VOVEXDREN-672163 format. One line per field, with one value per residue (C-alpha): chain; x, y, z. Coordinates in nm, 3 decimals. Example, Ala and Ser with C-alpha at 12.3 -4.5 7.8 and 13.67 -1.06 7.14 Angstrom:
BEGIN
kette = c(A | A)
x = c(1.230 | 1.367)
y = c(-0.450 | -0.106)
z = c(0.780 | 0.714)
//
This chain:
BEGIN
kette = c(A | A | A | A | A | A | A | A | A | A | A | A | A | A | A | A | A | A | A | A | A | A | A | A | A | A | A | A | A | A | A | A | A | A | A | A | A | A | A | A | A | A | A | A | A | A | A | A | A | A | A | A | A | A | A | A | A | A | A | A | A | A | A | A | A | A | A | A | A | A | A | A | A | A | A | A | A | A | A | A | A | A | A | A | A | A | A | A | A | A | A | A | A | A | A | A | A | A | A | A | A | A | A | A | A | A | A | A | A | A | A | A | A | A | A | A | A | A | A | A | A | A | A | A | A | A | A | A | A | A | A | A | A | A | A | A | A | A | A | A | A | A | A | A | A | A | A | A | A | A | A | A | A | A | A | A | A | A | A | A | A | A | A | A | A | A | A | A | A | A | A | A | A | A | A | A | A | A | A | A | A | A | A | A | A | A | A | A | A | A | A | A | A | A | A | A | A | A | A | A | A | A | A | A | A | A | A | A | A | A | A | A | A | A | A | A | A | A | A | A | A | A | A | A | A | A | A | A | A | A | A | A | A | A | A | A | A | A | A | A | A | A | A | A | A | A | A | A | A | A | A | A | A | A | A | A | A | A | A | A | A | A | A | A | A | A | A | A | A | A | A | A | A | A | A | A | A | A | A | A | A | A | A | A | A | A | A | A | A | A | A | A | A | A | A | A | A | A | A | A | A | A | A | A | A | A | A | A | A | A | A | A | A | A | A | A | A | A | A | A | A | A | A | A | A | A | A | A | A | A | A | A | A | A | A | A | A | A | A | A | A | A | A | A | A | A | A | A | A | A | A | A | A | A | A | A | A | A)
x = c(1.724 | 1.642 | 1.739 | 1.574 | 1.654 | 1.377 | 1.440 | 1.226 | 1.170 | 1.122 | 0.751 | 0.517 | 0.390 | 0.738 | 0.739 | 0.392 | 0.373 | 0.700 | 0.554 | 0.243 | 0.473 | 0.652 | 0.408 | 0.410 | 0.796 | 0.845 | 0.587 | 0.777 | 1.098 | 1.281 | 1.535 | 1.453 | 1.677 | 1.566 | 1.800 | 1.705 | 1.837 | 2.001 | 1.705 | 1.422 | 1.061 | 1.141 | 1.362 | 1.088 | 0.816 | 1.032 | 1.131 | 0.801 | 0.906 | 1.178 | 1.388 | 1.743 | 1.769 | 2.079 | 2.112 | 2.306 | 2.391 | 2.138 | 2.061 | 1.766 | 1.755 | 1.598 | 1.459 | 1.500 | 1.797 | 1.916 | 2.274 | 2.221 | 2.225 | 2.605 | 2.659 | 2.386 | 2.545 | 2.841 | 2.599 | 2.449 | 2.784 | 2.868 | 2.540 | 2.611 | 2.947 | 2.801 | 2.505 | 2.740 | 2.958 | 2.650 | 2.505 | 2.825 | 2.824 | 2.449 | 2.445 | 2.060 | 1.879 | 1.675 | 1.611 | 1.259 | 1.231 | 0.924 | 1.102 | 1.196 | 1.554 | 1.714 | 1.643 | 1.854 | 2.199 | 2.063 | 1.912 | 2.214 | 2.452 | 2.255 | 2.256 | 2.643 | 2.660 | 2.414 | 2.145 | 1.800 | 1.589 | 1.217 | 1.074 | 0.738 | 0.595 | 0.281 | 0.184 | 0.058 | 0.392 | 0.729 | 0.902 | 1.259 | 1.410 | 1.242 | 1.334 | 1.692 | 1.628 | 1.414 | 1.709 | 1.864 | 1.535 | 1.426 | 1.061 | 0.868 | 0.534 | 0.272 | -0.078 | -0.255 | -0.313 | -0.209 | 0.134 | 0.230 | 0.289 | 0.569 | 0.751 | 0.956 | 0.712 | 0.897 | 0.952 | 0.613 | 0.368 | 0.025 | 0.007 | -0.165 | -0.013 | 0.032 | -0.195 | -0.174 | -0.371 | -0.521 | -0.717 | -0.947 | -1.010 | -1.208 | -1.519 | -1.814 | -1.973 | -1.636 | -1.619 | -1.979 | -1.904 | -1.585 | -1.786 | -2.111 | -2.302 | -2.629 | -2.628 | -2.946 | -2.808 | -2.530 | -2.179 | -1.959 | -1.581 | -1.371 | -0.994 | -0.794 | -0.448 | -0.185 | -0.179 | -0.532 | -0.655 | -0.782 | -0.993 | -1.155 | -1.207 | -1.383 | -1.598 | -1.721 | -1.800 | -1.983 | -2.196 | -2.276 | -2.627 | -2.703 | -2.506 | -2.625 | -2.989 | -2.930 | -2.578 | -2.349 | -2.004 | -1.671 | -1.397 | -1.025 | -0.921 | -0.546 | -0.337 | -0.460 | -0.749 | -1.046 | -1.318 | -1.400 | -1.733 | -1.848 | -1.728 | -2.088 | -2.257 | -2.491 | -2.398 | -2.051 | -1.733 | -1.381 | -1.042 | -0.703 | -0.540 | -0.635 | -0.395 | -0.509 | -0.869 | -0.860 | -0.961 | -1.283 | -1.375 | -1.322 | -1.539 | -1.838 | -1.795 | -2.059 | -1.893 | -1.560 | -1.453 | -1.067 | -0.776 | -0.627 | -0.289 | -0.184 | -0.166 | -0.486 | -0.693 | -0.537 | -0.662 | -1.019 | -0.990 | -0.871 | -1.151 | -1.400 | -1.523 | -1.735 | -1.561 | -1.549 | -1.205 | -1.097 | -0.746 | -0.492 | -0.485 | -0.193 | -0.112 | -0.037 | 0.146 | 0.302 | -0.048 | -0.014 | -0.332 | -0.535 | -0.405 | -0.461 | -0.820 | -0.909 | -0.775 | -0.996 | -1.283 | -1.242 | -1.212 | -1.553 | -1.405 | -1.461 | -1.656 | -1.412 | -1.474 | -1.211 | -1.128 | -1.206 | -1.554 | -1.632 | -1.947 | -2.164 | -2.444 | -2.227 | -2.062 | -2.393 | -2.538 | -2.242 | -2.247 | -2.624 | -2.548 | -2.261 | -2.457 | -2.754 | -2.506 | -2.277 | -2.327 | -2.237 | -1.907 | -1.838 | -1.910 | -1.674 | -1.395 | -1.450 | -1.350 | -1.025 | -0.704 | -0.528 | -0.694 | -0.417 | -0.101 | 0.080 | 0.037 | 0.141 | 0.449 | 0.549 | 0.539 | 0.776 | 1.010 | 1.017 | 1.096 | 1.371 | 1.527 | 1.503 | 1.659 | 1.932 | 2.010 | 2.021)
y = c(1.950 | 1.833 | 1.485 | 1.237 | 0.886 | 0.654 | 0.357 | 0.083 | -0.281 | -0.633 | -0.632 | -0.474 | -0.246 | -0.089 | -0.016 | 0.072 | 0.409 | 0.505 | 0.414 | 0.626 | 0.925 | 0.885 | 1.090 | 1.383 | 1.370 | 1.362 | 1.642 | 1.848 | 1.797 | 1.552 | 1.315 | 0.989 | 0.695 | 0.388 | 0.224 | -0.122 | -0.478 | -0.682 | -0.910 | -0.807 | -0.743 | -0.377 | -0.442 | -0.640 | -0.373 | -0.075 | -0.252 | -0.145 | 0.221 | 0.400 | 0.497 | 0.388 | 0.116 | 0.055 | -0.266 | -0.276 | -0.539 | -0.565 | -0.784 | -0.838 | -0.738 | -1.034 | -1.027 | -1.402 | -1.647 | -1.723 | -1.801 | -1.517 | -1.271 | -1.325 | -1.252 | -1.002 | -0.710 | -0.740 | -0.723 | -0.418 | -0.246 | -0.340 | -0.190 | 0.125 | 0.162 | 0.101 | 0.344 | 0.613 | 0.573 | 0.586 | 0.879 | 1.088 | 1.026 | 1.104 | 1.403 | 1.393 | 1.683 | 1.449 | 1.085 | 0.944 | 0.610 | 0.383 | 0.152 | -0.214 | -0.332 | -0.219 | 0.141 | 0.149 | 0.158 | 0.412 | 0.651 | 0.627 | 0.677 | 0.982 | 1.135 | 1.094 | 1.304 | 1.567 | 1.470 | 1.526 | 1.212 | 1.186 | 0.847 | 0.698 | 0.458 | 0.268 | 0.086 | 0.205 | 0.155 | 0.198 | -0.117 | -0.192 | -0.062 | 0.282 | 0.294 | 0.281 | 0.561 | 0.808 | 0.969 | 1.092 | 1.181 | 1.536 | 1.432 | 1.112 | 1.058 | 0.827 | 0.690 | 0.698 | 0.968 | 0.722 | 0.679 | 1.041 | 0.956 | 0.720 | 0.987 | 1.284 | 1.575 | 1.812 | 1.540 | 1.374 | 1.447 | 1.273 | 1.231 | 0.907 | 0.670 | 0.770 | 0.578 | 0.535 | 0.817 | 0.592 | 0.400 | 0.704 | 0.708 | 0.385 | 0.340 | 0.172 | 0.040 | -0.122 | -0.295 | -0.422 | -0.544 | -0.722 | -0.915 | -0.958 | -0.779 | -0.581 | -0.206 | -0.251 | -0.433 | -0.322 | -0.483 | -0.614 | -0.620 | -0.874 | -0.821 | -1.080 | -0.917 | -0.973 | -1.352 | -1.384 | -1.486 | -1.845 | -1.773 | -1.454 | -1.651 | -1.937 | -1.692 | -1.507 | -1.831 | -1.975 | -1.662 | -1.647 | -1.796 | -1.499 | -1.232 | -1.313 | -1.241 | -0.872 | -0.815 | -0.913 | -1.018 | -0.957 | -1.172 | -1.107 | -1.433 | -1.474 | -1.689 | -2.048 | -1.965 | -1.983 | -2.229 | -2.419 | -2.540 | -2.177 | -2.069 | -2.054 | -1.913 | -1.624 | -1.286 | -1.405 | -1.344 | -1.459 | -1.330 | -1.468 | -1.129 | -0.800 | -0.526 | -0.255 | -0.324 | -0.279 | 0.082 | -0.015 | -0.282 | -0.013 | 0.222 | -0.030 | -0.144 | -0.012 | -0.170 | -0.359 | -0.643 | -0.642 | -0.738 | -0.446 | -0.392 | -0.027 | 0.040 | -0.140 | 0.055 | 0.379 | 0.312 | 0.247 | 0.584 | 0.778 | 0.620 | 0.677 | 0.312 | 0.192 | -0.116 | -0.418 | -0.498 | -0.863 | -0.811 | -1.080 | -1.217 | -1.158 | -1.528 | -1.485 | -1.147 | -0.890 | -0.766 | -0.448 | -0.521 | -0.541 | -0.202 | -0.053 | -0.187 | -0.053 | 0.293 | 0.302 | 0.175 | 0.448 | 0.727 | 0.602 | 0.465 | 0.100 | -0.194 | -0.451 | -0.825 | -1.036 | -1.343 | -1.571 | -1.432 | -1.490 | -1.673 | -1.651 | -1.491 | -1.233 | -1.135 | -1.104 | -0.891 | -0.650 | -0.612 | -0.518 | -0.287 | -0.119 | -0.085 | 0.086 | 0.334 | 0.373 | 0.751 | 0.812 | 0.625 | 0.824 | 1.154 | 1.069 | 0.969 | 1.288 | 1.485 | 1.295 | 1.494 | 1.199 | 1.241 | 1.413 | 1.217 | 1.281 | 1.656 | 1.660 | 1.439 | 1.638 | 1.958 | 1.798 | 1.674 | 2.008 | 2.191 | 1.955 | 1.982 | 2.360 | 2.395 | 2.154 | 2.357 | 2.678)
z = c(-1.352 | -0.996 | -0.899 | -0.665 | -0.559 | -0.463 | -0.251 | -0.073 | -0.127 | 0.005 | -0.076 | -0.314 | -0.038 | -0.015 | -0.391 | -0.517 | -0.327 | -0.496 | -0.830 | -0.748 | -0.695 | -1.034 | -1.260 | -1.018 | -0.991 | -1.368 | -1.418 | -1.163 | -1.368 | -1.151 | -1.279 | -1.103 | -1.005 | -0.814 | -0.567 | -0.447 | -0.397 | -0.667 | -0.735 | -0.508 | -0.610 | -0.649 | -0.946 | -1.122 | -1.044 | -1.152 | -1.477 | -1.628 | -1.602 | -1.800 | -1.499 | -1.407 | -1.142 | -0.924 | -0.721 | -0.400 | -0.137 | 0.148 | 0.442 | 0.677 | 1.040 | 1.220 | 1.570 | 1.598 | 1.607 | 1.255 | 1.118 | 0.866 | 1.149 | 1.153 | 0.790 | 0.691 | 0.881 | 0.649 | 0.345 | 0.490 | 0.539 | 0.178 | 0.068 | 0.256 | 0.090 | -0.247 | -0.189 | -0.078 | -0.391 | -0.618 | -0.427 | -0.445 | -0.831 | -0.874 | -0.641 | -0.590 | -0.425 | -0.203 | -0.134 | -0.063 | 0.111 | 0.134 | 0.384 | 0.380 | 0.471 | 0.144 | 0.241 | 0.545 | 0.382 | 0.123 | 0.375 | 0.613 | 0.325 | 0.199 | 0.546 | 0.565 | 0.244 | 0.381 | 0.118 | 0.284 | 0.327 | 0.358 | 0.460 | 0.477 | 0.735 | 0.613 | 0.926 | 1.263 | 1.439 | 1.275 | 1.145 | 1.241 | 0.913 | 0.947 | 1.320 | 1.196 | 0.949 | 1.155 | 1.339 | 1.018 | 0.826 | 0.766 | 0.764 | 0.841 | 0.653 | 0.801 | 0.724 | 1.059 | 1.327 | 1.588 | 1.440 | 1.513 | 1.885 | 1.783 | 1.578 | 1.661 | 1.675 | 1.446 | 1.174 | 1.173 | 0.891 | 0.846 | 0.470 | 0.390 | 0.128 | -0.236 | -0.471 | -0.846 | -1.004 | -1.274 | -1.004 | -0.992 | -1.368 | -1.395 | -1.600 | -1.423 | -1.745 | -1.847 | -1.520 | -1.549 | -1.906 | -1.786 | -1.522 | -1.727 | -1.457 | -1.465 | -1.407 | -1.197 | -0.899 | -0.650 | -0.668 | -0.390 | -0.472 | -0.275 | -0.254 | -0.066 | -0.126 | -0.388 | -0.314 | -0.218 | 0.127 | 0.174 | 0.474 | 0.323 | -0.006 | 0.186 | 0.388 | 0.083 | -0.108 | 0.195 | 0.214 | -0.158 | -0.117 | 0.110 | -0.072 | -0.428 | -0.334 | -0.323 | -0.472 | -0.764 | -0.640 | -0.810 | -0.641 | -0.685 | -0.521 | -0.601 | -0.834 | -0.837 | -0.594 | -0.828 | -0.749 | -1.075 | -0.923 | -0.913 | -1.259 | -1.403 | -1.092 | -1.201 | -1.057 | -0.935 | -1.115 | -1.009 | -1.119 | -1.014 | -1.077 | -1.247 | -1.355 | -1.600 | -1.554 | -1.171 | -1.202 | -1.379 | -1.113 | -0.848 | -1.032 | -1.047 | -0.686 | -0.440 | -0.134 | -0.088 | 0.133 | 0.177 | 0.395 | 0.589 | 0.435 | 0.462 | 0.088 | 0.018 | 0.273 | 0.163 | -0.183 | -0.043 | 0.142 | -0.164 | -0.380 | -0.097 | -0.113 | 0.184 | 0.298 | 0.538 | 0.655 | 0.757 | 0.890 | 0.908 | 1.263 | 1.498 | 1.465 | 1.099 | 1.114 | 1.341 | 1.410 | 1.192 | 0.989 | 1.310 | 1.412 | 1.063 | 1.061 | 1.408 | 1.314 | 1.006 | 1.210 | 1.474 | 1.208 | 1.065 | 0.729 | 0.779 | 0.938 | 1.082 | 1.120 | 1.309 | 1.098 | 1.395 | 1.413 | 1.033 | 0.954 | 0.636 | 0.836 | 1.001 | 0.670 | 0.501 | 0.782 | 0.787 | 0.408 | 0.420 | 0.708 | 0.524 | 0.201 | 0.378 | 0.542 | 0.236 | 0.198 | 0.555 | 0.501 | 0.175 | 0.354 | 0.639 | 0.410 | 0.213 | 0.519 | 0.575 | 0.589 | 0.420 | 0.079 | -0.107 | -0.016 | -0.347 | -0.322 | 0.044 | -0.008 | -0.317 | -0.114 | 0.138 | -0.143 | -0.315 | 0.012 | 0.101 | -0.249 | -0.258 | 0.095 | -0.012 | -0.330 | -0.135)
//
């Protein structure tokens, strides 16, 4: 039996693509082990799956002054030593890393044992953790054509990000029933991110008088972010969080309004959902969502609205514009080379495992 170690953590975005690969890995006969931090989000997310989990020590690499910068390097060194010990015992054929700081000791330890590593960079420009792993990786997968120029030419592969296969298996009628919507009118789905997005939520609610004239609105607003004054508004349904029914909501959505996190927009691309992206501004992030959104806009996959420009009238105008041109957006997304990320990444994993075995 072939063996693989998955690693990545610190945020859900560094874990969910690994989870999306699991069915294909198990179908291909891999014995899968996950290596992450002791108590990070990756441990919680992986606990839903019947695969072994190994926790190691890790630390964060900060670009700013912080007392932990003096102690965290020792945690990373400890994690490297632990990862090396576990990898020597497991003897995997390949390591796949989705990034995050926990991945650094794992990838570097694997390299020291001549275990091939494939890593994935979600954002336009490589983060610090992946920059530390790229020199020892066999292949570096990425989501955006623009990222290729930041990577070693012989290692870089444009794959897109793996998404959960079940998202493509939704039932439109089930989604409409869940929301109490009619099948006769189009549906806007609003996704603010895993924690919701206060400014996006407000903009959508301010625009409801305009949007609800022509559309029904399904709003995933985040935990504790529902507006009780709007609970009985016709043609508008709020959810704090959706899990298993998310596929049905995607199936019923004609257009989507979303933040521009890498995994979220790759899901929209894979599902060929015409979308408006409202990226986090640079003042609230390292600016990666702005870059992600502009890439999708330049490829013809999305309409982008800067948060600072948001008004009810602009949002309504852009939604109507998108809806009228929705088939053009679907056709453009259908021609994307990033539509089969699981298959592309699995071919890289299999090639690395086979070369290692030989």
